[in-house]
C-alpha positions as a Markdown table, in Angstrom:
| # | Residue | x | y | z |
|---|---|---|---|---|
| 1 | Met | 0.0 | 0.0 | 0.0 |
| 2 | Asp | 2.8 | 2.4 | 0.8 |
| 3 | Asn | 4.4 | 1.7 | -2.6 |
| 4 | Phe | 1.1 | 2.6 | -4.2 |
| 5 | Phe | 0.8 | 5.9 | -2.2 |
| 6 | Asn | 4.4 | 6.8 | -3.2 |
| 7 | Ser | 4.1 | 5.7 | -6.9 |
| 8 | Lys | 4.8 | 8.2 | -9.7 |
| 9 | Phe | 1.2 | 8.0 | -10.7 |
| 10 | Met | -0.2 | 9.0 | -7.3 |
| 11 | Gln | 2.5 | 11.7 | -6.9 |
| 12 | Ser | 1.6 | 13.2 | -10.3 |
| 13 | Ile | -2.1 | 13.3 | -9.2 |
| 14 | Gln | -1.1 | 15.0 | -6.0 |
| 15 | Lys | 1.0 | 17.6 | -7.8 |
| 16 | Gly | -1.8 | 18.2 | -10.3 |
| 17 | Gly | -4.2 | 18.7 | -7.4 |
| 18 | Gln | -1.8 | 21.1 | -5.7 |
| 19 | Lys | -1.4 | 23.1 | -9.0 |
| 20 | Leu | -5.2 | 23.2 | -9.4 |
| 21 | Gly | -5.6 | 24.5 | -5.9 |
| 22 | Ala | -3.0 | 27.1 | -6.4 |
| 23 | Ser | -4.6 | 28.4 | -9.7 |
| 24 | His | -5.6 | 32.1 | -9.5 |
| 25 | Phe | -8.8 | 31.3 | -11.4 |
| 26 | Val | -9.8 | 28.3 | -9.2 |
| 27 | Gly | -9.0 | 30.3 | -6.1 |
| 28 | Ala | -11.2 | 33.1 | -7.3 |
| 29 | Leu | -14.0 | 30.7 | -8.3 |
| 30 | Gln | -14.0 | 29.1 | -4.9 |
| 31 | Gly | -14.0 | 32.4 | -3.2 |
| 32 | Ala | -16.9 | 33.7 | -5.3 |
| 33 | Met | -19.0 | 30.6 | -4.6 |
| 34 | Met | -18.3 | 30.9 | -0.8 |
| 35 | Ser | -19.1 | 34.6 | -0.9 |
| 36 | Leu | -22.5 | 33.8 | -2.4 |
| 37 | Met | -23.6 | 31.8 | 0.7 |
| 38 | Gly | -25.4 | 34.8 | 2.2 |
| 39 | Ala | -27.3 | 35.6 | -0.9 |
| 40 | Ile | -28.3 | 32.0 | -1.6 |
| 41 | Met | -29.4 | 31.4 | 2.0 |
| 42 | Ile | -31.6 | 34.6 | 2.1 |
| 43 | Gly | -33.3 | 33.3 | -1.1 |
| 44 | Ala | -33.7 | 29.9 | 0.5 |
| 45 | Ile | -35.1 | 31.4 | 3.7 |
| 46 | Phe | -37.8 | 33.3 | 1.8 |
| 47 | Gln | -38.6 | 30.3 | -0.3 |
| 48 | Ile | -39.1 | 28.2 | 2.9 |
| 49 | Leu | -41.4 | 30.9 | 4.3 |
| 50 | Gln | -43.4 | 30.9 | 1.1 |
| 51 | Ser | -43.7 | 27.1 | 1.1 |
| 52 | Val | -44.6 | 27.0 | 4.8 |
| 53 | Leu | -47.0 | 29.9 | 4.9 |
| 54 | Gly | -48.5 | 29.3 | 1.5 |
| 55 | Pro | -50.9 | 26.6 | 0.2 |
| 56 | Thr | -48.3 | 23.9 | 0.4 |
| 57 | Met | -48.3 | 23.6 | 4.2 |
| 58 | Leu | -50.0 | 25.9 | 6.6 |
| 59 | Lys | -52.2 | 27.6 | 4.0 |
| 60 | Leu | -52.1 | 31.0 | 5.8 |
| 61 | Ile | -51.4 | 33.0 | 2.7 |
| 62 | Pro | -53.3 | 32.2 | -0.6 |
| 63 | Val | -51.6 | 32.5 | -3.9 |
| 64 | Ala | -53.6 | 35.5 | -4.8 |
| 65 | Asn | -52.4 | 37.4 | -1.8 |
| 66 | Pro | -49.7 | 40.1 | -2.7 |
| 67 | Trp | -47.6 | 38.8 | 0.2 |
| 68 | Tyr | -47.3 | 35.4 | -1.4 |
| 69 | Ser | -45.7 | 37.0 | -4.5 |
| 70 | Trp | -43.5 | 39.2 | -2.5 |
| 71 | Leu | -42.1 | 36.3 | -0.5 |
| 72 | Asn | -40.8 | 34.9 | -3.8 |
| 73 | Leu | -38.9 | 38.1 | -4.8 |
| 74 | Pro | -35.8 | 37.5 | -2.7 |
| 75 | Tyr | -35.5 | 34.1 | -4.3 |
| 76 | Glu | -35.9 | 35.6 | -7.8 |
| 77 | Phe | -33.2 | 38.2 | -7.3 |
| 78 | Thr | -30.7 | 35.7 | -5.7 |
| 79 | Met | -31.1 | 32.3 | -7.3 |
| 80 | Asn | -32.5 | 33.4 | -10.6 |
| 81 | Phe | -29.8 | 36.1 | -11.0 |
| 82 | Leu | -27.1 | 33.8 | -9.6 |
| 83 | Ala | -24.9 | 33.9 | -12.8 |
| 84 | Val | -24.8 | 37.7 | -12.5 |
| 85 | Trp | -23.6 | 37.7 | -8.9 |
| 86 | Val | -21.1 | 34.9 | -9.6 |
| 87 | Ile | -19.5 | 36.8 | -12.5 |
| 88 | Leu | -19.4 | 40.0 | -10.3 |
| 89 | Leu | -17.5 | 38.3 | -7.5 |
| 90 | Leu | -15.4 | 35.9 | -9.6 |
| 91 | Thr | -14.2 | 38.6 | -12.0 |
| 92 | Tyr | -13.3 | 41.0 | -9.2 |
| 93 | Gln | -11.4 | 38.4 | -7.3 |
| 94 | Tyr | -9.6 | 37.0 | -10.3 |
| 95 | Ala | -8.6 | 40.4 | -11.5 |
| 96 | Arg | -7.2 | 41.1 | -8.0 |
| 97 | Asn | -5.4 | 37.8 | -8.0 |
| 98 | Leu | -3.7 | 38.8 | -11.3 |
| 99 | Gln | -3.0 | 42.3 | -9.8 |
| 100 | Leu | -4.9 | 44.3 | -12.4 |
| 101 | Lys | -4.9 | 48.0 | -11.7 |
| 102 | Ser | -8.7 | 48.5 | -11.7 |
| 103 | Pro | -10.5 | 45.2 | -10.8 |
| 104 | Ile | -13.8 | 47.1 | -10.5 |
| 105 | Ile | -13.7 | 48.3 | -14.1 |
| 106 | Thr | -12.7 | 44.8 | -15.2 |
| 107 | Thr | -15.8 | 43.4 | -13.4 |
| 108 | Leu | -18.0 | 46.0 | -15.1 |
| 109 | Asp | -16.6 | 45.0 | -18.5 |
| 110 | Ala | -17.3 | 41.3 | -17.8 |
| 111 | Leu | -20.9 | 42.0 | -16.8 |
| 112 | Ile | -21.4 | 44.1 | -20.0 |
| 113 | Ile | -20.1 | 41.2 | -22.1 |
| 114 | Phe | -22.2 | 38.6 | -20.2 |
| 115 | Phe | -25.4 | 40.6 | -20.7 |
| 116 | Leu | -24.4 | 41.2 | -24.4 |
| 117 | Ile | -24.0 | 37.5 | -25.0 |
| 118 | Ala | -26.3 | 35.7 | -22.5 |
| 119 | Ala | -29.2 | 38.2 | -22.0 |
| 120 | Pro | -30.0 | 39.7 | -25.4 |
| 121 | Val | -32.7 | 42.4 | -25.7 |
| 122 | Ile | -36.0 | 41.1 | -26.9 |
| 123 | Thr | -38.7 | 43.3 | -28.5 |
| 124 | Ser | -42.2 | 41.9 | -28.6 |
| 125 | Lys | -44.7 | 42.5 | -31.4 |
| 126 | Ala | -46.4 | 45.0 | -29.1 |
| 127 | Gly | -43.1 | 46.9 | -28.9 |
| 128 | Ile | -42.3 | 45.9 | -25.3 |
| 129 | Val | -38.6 | 45.6 | -24.7 |
| 130 | Ser | -37.3 | 43.0 | -22.2 |
| 131 | Leu | -34.2 | 40.9 | -21.5 |
| 132 | Asn | -33.9 | 37.2 | -22.1 |
| 133 | Thr | -33.3 | 35.9 | -18.5 |
| 134 | Thr | -32.7 | 32.3 | -19.4 |
| 135 | Tyr | -29.0 | 32.4 | -18.6 |
| 136 | Leu | -29.1 | 34.9 | -15.7 |
| 137 | Gly | -29.7 | 32.1 | -13.1 |
| 138 | Ala | -27.8 | 28.9 | -12.4 |
| 139 | Gln | -28.0 | 27.8 | -16.0 |
| 140 | Gly | -25.7 | 30.6 | -17.1 |
| 141 | Met | -22.9 | 30.1 | -14.6 |
| 142 | Phe | -20.7 | 28.0 | -16.8 |
| 143 | Ile | -20.8 | 30.4 | -19.7 |
| 144 | Gly | -20.3 | 33.1 | -17.1 |
| 145 | Phe | -17.1 | 31.4 | -15.9 |
| 146 | Val | -15.7 | 31.4 | -19.4 |
| 147 | Ile | -16.6 | 35.0 | -20.0 |
| 148 | Ser | -15.1 | 36.1 | -16.7 |
| 149 | Gly | -11.9 | 34.2 | -17.3 |
| 150 | Leu | -11.4 | 35.5 | -20.8 |
| 151 | Val | -12.3 | 39.1 | -20.0 |
| 152 | Val | -9.7 | 39.2 | -17.2 |
| 153 | Arg | -7.1 | 37.5 | -19.4 |
| 154 | Ile | -7.7 | 40.0 | -22.2 |
| 155 | Glu | -7.4 | 42.9 | -19.9 |
| 156 | Lys | -4.3 | 41.4 | -18.3 |
| 157 | Trp | -2.8 | 41.1 | -21.7 |
| 158 | Cys | -3.6 | 44.8 | -22.5 |
| 159 | Phe | -2.3 | 45.8 | -19.1 |
| 160 | Asp | 1.0 | 44.0 | -19.7 |
| 161 | Lys | 1.4 | 45.3 | -23.2 |
| 162 | Asp | 0.4 | 48.8 | -22.1 |
| 163 | Ile | -2.4 | 48.9 | -24.7 |
| 164 | Arg | -4.6 | 51.7 | -23.5 |
| 165 | Ile | -5.6 | 55.3 | -24.2 |
| 166 | Lys | -3.2 | 57.4 | -22.1 |
| 167 | Met | -4.2 | 60.5 | -20.3 |
| 168 | Pro | -1.9 | 63.2 | -18.7 |
| 169 | Asp | -1.0 | 62.5 | -15.1 |
| 170 | Val | -2.9 | 65.6 | -14.0 |
| 171 | Val | -6.2 | 63.9 | -15.0 |
| 172 | Pro | -7.9 | 62.3 | -12.0 |
| 173 | Gln | -7.1 | 58.6 | -11.5 |
| 174 | Phe | -10.7 | 57.4 | -12.0 |
| 175 | Leu | -10.8 | 59.2 | -15.4 |
| 176 | Gln | -7.5 | 57.7 | -16.4 |
| 177 | Asp | -8.8 | 54.3 | -15.5 |
| 178 | Gly | -12.0 | 55.0 | -17.5 |
| 179 | Phe | -10.1 | 55.9 | -20.6 |
| 180 | Ala | -7.7 | 53.0 | -20.1 |
| 181 | Ala | -10.7 | 50.6 | -20.2 |
| 182 | Ile | -11.9 | 51.7 | -23.6 |
| 183 | Leu | -9.6 | 49.6 | -25.8 |
| 184 | Pro | -9.8 | 46.4 | -23.8 |
| 185 | Leu | -13.7 | 46.5 | -23.7 |
| 186 | Leu | -13.7 | 47.3 | -27.4 |
| 187 | Phe | -11.6 | 44.2 | -28.1 |
| 188 | Glu | -13.9 | 42.1 | -26.0 |
| 189 | Val | -17.1 | 43.4 | -27.7 |
| 190 | Ile | -15.6 | 42.6 | -31.1 |
| 191 | Ile | -14.3 | 39.1 | -30.1 |
| 192 | Phe | -17.4 | 37.9 | -28.2 |
| 193 | Gly | -19.8 | 39.7 | -30.5 |
| 194 | Gly | -18.0 | 38.1 | -33.5 |
| 195 | Met | -18.3 | 34.6 | -32.0 |
| 196 | His | -21.9 | 35.2 | -31.0 |
| 197 | Ile | -23.0 | 36.3 | -34.5 |
| 198 | Gly | -20.8 | 33.7 | -36.2 |
| 199 | Ile | -22.5 | 30.8 | -34.2 |
| 200 | Ile | -26.0 | 32.2 | -35.0 |
| 201 | Ser | -25.1 | 32.4 | -38.7 |
| 202 | Ala | -23.5 | 29.0 | -38.8 |
| 203 | Thr | -26.4 | 27.2 | -37.1 |
| 204 | Gly | -29.1 | 29.1 | -38.9 |
| 205 | Gly | -30.2 | 30.8 | -35.7 |
| 206 | Lys | -30.6 | 27.5 | -33.8 |
| 207 | Phe | -27.8 | 28.4 | -31.4 |
| 208 | Asp | -26.1 | 31.5 | -30.2 |
| 209 | Leu | -22.8 | 31.7 | -28.1 |
| 210 | Ala | -24.5 | 30.9 | -24.8 |
| 211 | Ser | -26.8 | 28.1 | -25.9 |
| 212 | Gly | -24.2 | 26.7 | -28.2 |
| 213 | Phe | -21.7 | 26.6 | -25.4 |
| 214 | Met | -24.2 | 24.8 | -23.1 |
| 215 | Ala | -25.0 | 22.3 | -25.9 |
| 216 | Val | -21.3 | 21.4 | -26.3 |
| 217 | Leu | -20.8 | 21.3 | -22.6 |
| 218 | Ser | -23.9 | 19.2 | -21.8 |
| 219 | Ala | -22.4 | 16.1 | -23.5 |
| 220 | Pro | -19.4 | 15.5 | -21.2 |
| 221 | Leu | -21.2 | 16.9 | -18.2 |
| 222 | Gly | -24.0 | 14.6 | -18.8 |
| 223 | Val | -21.6 | 11.7 | -18.5 |
| 224 | Leu | -19.9 | 13.1 | -15.4 |
| 225 | Val | -23.1 | 13.8 | -13.6 |
| 226 | Ser | -25.0 | 10.7 | -14.7 |
| 227 | Thr | -25.7 | 8.2 | -12.0 |
| 228 | Pro | -22.6 | 6.1 | -12.7 |
| 229 | Gly | -20.6 | 9.2 | -13.2 |
| 230 | Met | -21.6 | 10.6 | -9.8 |
| 231 | Phe | -20.3 | 7.4 | -8.1 |
| 232 | Val | -17.0 | 7.8 | -10.0 |
| 233 | Leu | -16.7 | 11.5 | -8.9 |
| 234 | Leu | -17.5 | 10.7 | -5.3 |
| 235 | Phe | -14.8 | 8.0 | -5.3 |
| 236 | Leu | -12.3 | 10.3 | -6.8 |
| 237 | Ala | -13.1 | 13.1 | -4.3 |
| 238 | Cys | -12.6 | 10.8 | -1.3 |
| 239 | Leu | -9.5 | 9.3 | -2.9 |
| 240 | Leu | -7.9 | 12.7 | -3.4 |
| 241 | Trp | -8.6 | 13.6 | 0.2 |
| 242 | Thr | -6.6 | 10.6 | 1.3 |
| 243 | Phe | -3.6 | 12.1 | -0.4 |
| 244 | Gly | -4.1 | 15.6 | 1.2 |
| 245 | Ile | -5.8 | 17.0 | -1.9 |
| 246 | His | -9.1 | 18.8 | -1.1 |
| 247 | Gly | -11.2 | 16.5 | -3.3 |
| 248 | Ser | -14.5 | 17.8 | -2.0 |
| 249 | Val | -13.7 | 21.4 | -3.1 |
| 250 | Ile | -12.7 | 20.1 | -6.6 |
| 251 | Leu | -15.9 | 18.1 | -6.8 |
| 252 | Met | -18.1 | 20.9 | -5.5 |
| 253 | Ser | -16.6 | 23.3 | -8.0 |
| 254 | Leu | -17.9 | 21.0 | -10.7 |
| 255 | Val | -21.2 | 19.9 | -9.3 |
| 256 | Met | -22.4 | 23.0 | -7.4 |
| 257 | Pro | -23.6 | 24.9 | -10.5 |
| 258 | Ile | -25.3 | 21.8 | -11.8 |
| 259 | Ser | -26.8 | 21.1 | -8.4 |
| 260 | Leu | -28.1 | 24.7 | -8.1 |
| 261 | Glu | -29.6 | 24.4 | -11.5 |
| 262 | Ala | -31.3 | 21.1 | -10.7 |
| 263 | Val | -32.7 | 22.6 | -7.5 |
| 264 | Ala | -34.0 | 25.7 | -9.4 |
| 265 | Val | -35.8 | 23.4 | -11.8 |
| 266 | Asn | -37.5 | 21.7 | -8.8 |
| 267 | Ala | -38.3 | 25.0 | -7.3 |
| 268 | Lys | -40.3 | 25.9 | -10.4 |
| 269 | Leu | -42.0 | 22.5 | -10.5 |
| 270 | His | -42.9 | 22.9 | -6.8 |
| 271 | Ala | -44.3 | 26.3 | -7.3 |
| 272 | Ala | -46.5 | 25.0 | -10.2 |
| 273 | Gly | -47.7 | 22.1 | -8.0 |
| 274 | Gln | -46.0 | 19.5 | -10.2 |
| 275 | Ala | -43.9 | 16.4 | -9.4 |
| 276 | Leu | -40.2 | 17.2 | -8.6 |
| 277 | Lys | -37.5 | 15.8 | -10.9 |
| 278 | Phe | -34.6 | 13.6 | -9.8 |
| 279 | Ser | -31.1 | 14.6 | -10.8 |
| 280 | Pro | -28.1 | 12.3 | -10.3 |
| 281 | Val | -26.2 | 15.3 | -8.9 |
| 282 | Phe | -28.4 | 15.0 | -5.7 |
| 283 | Leu | -26.3 | 11.9 | -4.9 |
| 284 | Ala | -23.4 | 14.2 | -4.0 |
| 285 | Ala | -25.2 | 14.6 | -0.6 |
| 286 | Gly | -23.8 | 11.1 | 0.2 |
| 287 | Leu | -20.3 | 12.7 | 0.4 |
| 288 | Ala | -20.8 | 14.6 | 3.6 |
| 289 | Val | -24.2 | 13.7 | 5.2 |
| 290 | Ala | -22.8 | 12.6 | 8.5 |
| 291 | Gly | -20.0 | 14.7 | 9.9 |
| 292 | Gly | -18.4 | 16.2 | 6.8 |
| 293 | Thr | -16.6 | 14.7 | 3.9 |
| 294 | Gly | -16.2 | 10.9 | 4.3 |
| 295 | Asn | -19.1 | 10.8 | 6.9 |
| 296 | Thr | -16.6 | 10.8 | 9.8 |
| 297 | Met | -19.1 | 11.4 | 12.6 |
| 298 | Pro | -19.2 | 7.6 | 13.4 |
| 299 | Leu | -15.4 | 7.6 | 13.7 |
| 300 | Val | -15.6 | 10.6 | 16.1 |
| 301 | Leu | -18.3 | 8.9 | 18.3 |
| 302 | Met | -16.4 | 5.6 | 18.4 |
| 303 | Gly | -13.2 | 7.5 | 19.1 |
| 304 | Leu | -14.7 | 8.9 | 22.4 |
| 305 | Arg | -14.5 | 5.3 | 23.7 |
| 306 | Ala | -11.1 | 4.5 | 22.1 |
| 307 | Lys | -8.2 | 2.9 | 24.0 |
| 308 | Ser | -5.8 | 5.1 | 22.2 |
| 309 | Asp | -5.2 | 8.4 | 23.9 |
| 310 | Gln | -4.5 | 10.1 | 20.5 |
| 311 | Ile | -7.8 | 8.9 | 19.0 |
| 312 | Lys | -9.7 | 9.9 | 22.2 |
| 313 | Ala | -8.2 | 13.4 | 22.2 |
| 314 | Val | -8.9 | 14.0 | 18.5 |
| 315 | Ala | -12.5 | 12.7 | 18.9 |
| 316 | Lys | -13.2 | 15.1 | 21.8 |
| 317 | Val | -12.2 | 18.2 | 19.9 |
| 318 | Ser | -13.9 | 16.9 | 16.7 |
| 319 | Leu | -17.3 | 16.2 | 18.2 |
| 320 | Ile | -19.0 | 19.6 | 18.0 |
| 321 | Pro | -17.4 | 20.7 | 14.7 |
| 322 | Gly | -18.4 | 17.2 | 13.3 |
| 323 | Trp | -22.1 | 17.8 | 14.2 |
| 324 | Phe | -21.9 | 20.9 | 12.0 |
| 325 | Asn | -20.3 | 18.8 | 9.2 |
| 326 | Ile | -16.9 | 20.3 | 9.7 |
| 327 | Asn | -14.4 | 17.5 | 10.0 |
| 328 | Glu | -11.0 | 19.0 | 9.4 |
| 329 | Pro | -10.0 | 18.2 | 13.1 |
| 330 | Val | -10.6 | 14.5 | 12.6 |
| 331 | Thr | -9.3 | 14.4 | 9.1 |
| 332 | Phe | -6.0 | 15.9 | 10.0 |
| 333 | Gly | -5.9 | 14.7 | 13.6 |
| 334 | Met | -6.4 | 10.9 | 13.2 |
| 335 | Pro | -5.1 | 11.4 | 10.5 |
| 336 | Ile | -7.1 | 10.0 | 7.6 |
| 337 | Met | -4.6 | 11.2 | 4.9 |
| 338 | Tyr | -1.9 | 8.7 | 3.9 |
| 339 | Asn | -3.5 | 6.2 | 6.3 |
| 340 | Pro | -4.5 | 3.0 | 4.5 |
| 341 | Val | -6.4 | 1.6 | 7.4 |
| 342 | Leu | -8.8 | 4.6 | 7.6 |
| 343 | Ala | -8.7 | 5.5 | 3.9 |
| 344 | Ile | -10.7 | 2.3 | 2.9 |
| 345 | Pro | -13.8 | 3.0 | 5.1 |
| 346 | Tyr | -13.5 | 6.7 | 4.3 |
| 347 | Ile | -14.1 | 6.0 | 0.6 |
| 348 | Leu | -16.3 | 2.9 | 0.9 |
| 349 | Asn | -18.9 | 4.3 | 3.2 |
| 350 | Val | -19.5 | 7.3 | 0.9 |
| 351 | Leu | -20.3 | 5.0 | -2.0 |
| 352 | Val | -22.7 | 2.9 | 0.2 |
| 353 | Val | -24.5 | 6.0 | 1.5 |
| 354 | Ala | -24.8 | 7.5 | -2.0 |
| 355 | Leu | -26.3 | 4.2 | -3.1 |
| 356 | Leu | -28.8 | 4.4 | -0.3 |
| 357 | Tyr | -29.6 | 8.0 | -1.4 |
| 358 | Leu | -30.3 | 6.7 | -4.9 |
| 359 | Ile | -32.7 | 4.0 | -3.5 |
| 360 | Gly | -34.3 | 6.5 | -1.3 |
| 361 | Phe | -35.0 | 9.0 | -4.0 |
| 362 | Lys | -36.1 | 6.4 | -6.5 |
| 363 | Thr | -38.6 | 4.8 | -4.1 |
| 364 | Gly | -39.9 | 8.0 | -2.8 |
| 365 | Ile | -38.7 | 7.4 | 0.8 |
| 366 | Leu | -36.6 | 10.6 | 0.5 |
| 367 | Ala | -38.1 | 13.8 | -0.7 |
| 368 | Leu | -36.3 | 15.6 | -3.5 |
| 369 | Pro | -34.8 | 19.0 | -2.7 |
| 370 | Phe | -36.3 | 22.2 | -4.1 |
| 371 | Ile | -34.7 | 24.8 | -1.9 |
| 372 | Pro | -31.0 | 25.6 | -2.3 |
| 373 | Ile | -29.1 | 25.0 | 1.0 |
| 374 | Thr | -25.4 | 25.7 | 0.5 |
| 375 | Thr | -24.2 | 26.7 | 3.9 |
| 376 | Val | -22.8 | 24.5 | 6.7 |
| 377 | Leu | -25.5 | 23.3 | 9.1 |
| 378 | Pro | -25.8 | 20.7 | 11.8 |
| 379 | Ile | -26.4 | 17.1 | 10.7 |
| 380 | Gly | -30.0 | 16.7 | 9.4 |
| 381 | Phe | -30.9 | 20.4 | 9.0 |
| 382 | Gly | -29.6 | 20.8 | 5.5 |
| 383 | Asp | -31.5 | 17.9 | 4.1 |
| 384 | Tyr | -34.7 | 18.9 | 6.0 |
| 385 | Leu | -34.6 | 22.6 | 4.9 |
| 386 | Gly | -33.9 | 21.6 | 1.3 |
| 387 | Ser | -37.0 | 19.5 | 1.1 |
| 388 | Leu | -39.1 | 20.5 | 4.1 |
| 389 | Asn | -39.6 | 16.7 | 4.7 |
| 390 | Pro | -39.1 | 15.6 | 8.4 |
| 391 | Phe | -37.9 | 12.2 | 7.3 |
| 392 | Asn | -35.0 | 13.7 | 5.4 |
| 393 | Phe | -33.9 | 15.0 | 8.8 |
| 394 | Val | -34.1 | 11.6 | 10.3 |
| 395 | Trp | -32.3 | 10.1 | 7.3 |
| 396 | Asp | -29.1 | 11.8 | 8.1 |
| 397 | Tyr | -28.9 | 10.3 | 11.5 |
| 398 | Leu | -29.7 | 6.9 | 10.1 |
| 399 | Met | -26.7 | 7.3 | 7.8 |
| 400 | Ile | -24.5 | 7.7 | 10.9 |
| 401 | Ile | -25.4 | 4.1 | 11.8 |
| 402 | Val | -24.9 | 2.8 | 8.2 |
| 403 | Ala | -21.5 | 4.6 | 7.9 |
| 404 | Gly | -20.6 | 3.4 | 11.4 |
| 405 | Val | -21.1 | -0.2 | 10.5 |
| 406 | Ile | -18.5 | 0.3 | 7.8 |
| 407 | Trp | -16.1 | 2.3 | 9.9 |
| 408 | Phe | -16.2 | 0.0 | 13.0 |
| 409 | Pro | -13.8 | -2.9 | 12.0 |
| 410 | Phe | -11.2 | -0.4 | 10.6 |
| 411 | Phe | -11.5 | 1.8 | 13.6 |
| 412 | Lys | -10.9 | -1.2 | 16.0 |
| 413 | Ala | -7.8 | -2.2 | 14.0 |
| 414 | Tyr | -6.4 | 1.4 | 14.0 |
| 415 | Asp | -7.3 | 1.9 | 17.7 |
| 416 | Asn | -5.5 | -1.3 | 18.6 |
| 417 | Gln | -2.5 | -0.3 | 16.4 |
| 418 | Leu | -2.1 | 3.1 | 18.0 |
| 419 | Tyr | -2.8 | 1.8 | 21.5 |
| 420 | Lys | 0.0 | -0.8 | 21.1 |
| 421 | Lys | 2.4 | 2.0 | 19.9 |
| 422 | Glu | 1.4 | 4.2 | 22.9 |
| 423 | Gln | 2.0 | 1.4 | 25.3 |
| 424 | Glu | 5.4 | 0.6 | 23.8 |
| 425 | Thr | 6.4 | 4.3 | 23.9 |
| 426 | Ala | 5.3 | 4.6 | 27.5 |
| 427 | Lys | 7.2 | 1.4 | 28.5 |
| 428 | Ser | 10.3 | 2.7 | 26.7 |
| 429 | Glu | 10.1 | 6.0 | 28.5 |
| 430 | Asn | 9.6 | 4.3 | 31.8 |
| 431 | Asp | 12.6 | 2.0 | 31.2 |
| 432 | Asn | 14.7 | 5.0 | 30.2 |
| 433 | Gly | 13.6 | 6.8 | 33.3 |
| 434 | Thr | 14.5 | 3.9 | 35.5 |
| 435 | Thr | 17.9 | 3.5 | 33.9 |
| 436 | Thr | 18.6 | 7.2 | 34.4 |
| 437 | Val | 17.7 | 7.1 | 38.2 |
| 438 | Ala | 19.9 | 4.0 | 38.7 |
């Protein structure tokens, strides 16, 4: 096992993961997604209120009541404008990471290009002008990532080559920055506009840049987030963690936009009173349902009764964070990384739990989510608030038992192994102490 861990293949994977984690763009993307937690949660809270107070549950507010429509507005302007807010935060952070002089203007340029490409103006027969909002929500995040990345890179190139309209130093700085942005934005409008019109012309109007990009992207993504593909992704995420690579962040960077889109679809179906739709991406919940990535809460609970002082100490400090699905203390403290004994149940239990999620969703035992919950919550609360189904809350605690059955034999082996080492160390220290006194 040690030879496998130290093989060139696994070392190359680790180096690749480290490079990915150090990427300016990936760092900016992770920061943008985390910064959106507040906006997404506010939208989710009001969607919960609408569901609870409306005709779905308590029936206190009828659909015709103005308050019912108003309760939906925070969701509309958070989730259904998610791509806009992602681009704003992503572009600003990425531009700062690349040390561009005016990241605010770069962010403005990216938003202009995104609206130009993904939200074209529509004029109805009655002369009413509106925006096509199809790609302003979660569906537009991927094309938004591309636009943000390319706009920042174009402006970085212009900055490095000093391609700008220069103004005298006596001109106020904000005016200098405004004139300096003219040429980069002009290049971007020409480049993206040319691609947009070119795709429309080549496809006879069937696709534009945004819809064409999504059509091309949907094929490989469809394989990755198919039911078999999700099990592969979950396996890889856990495997990477055992080598010290933050596999869950890599996985979530891929599946979060798809998950948010799937939840948004269910939100519309729920509002229309129609049956919700299963998406394989919902199986990602099996990664961290019981104590964080790898479902480590059973390991913590068993560790409280361990013979090993090391395991017992780690378990005590990991208990409360683990209930909130934060498991870095146990992951680094046991440790699970580069530990073949604990790596096996760490990976295996996630796949088993994900399989049970699949069975639960397919049989109707589990309710499908229709409310986006992306923040860290205690065990059970996330699944409950996402579906408003009490059994989804209970389910998370049942998964502690399932994962615990898988963890138990490996925990016992590791506990005995560490306990033996601790006893040998204590005996050696006692012997040395006795020798010294003599």
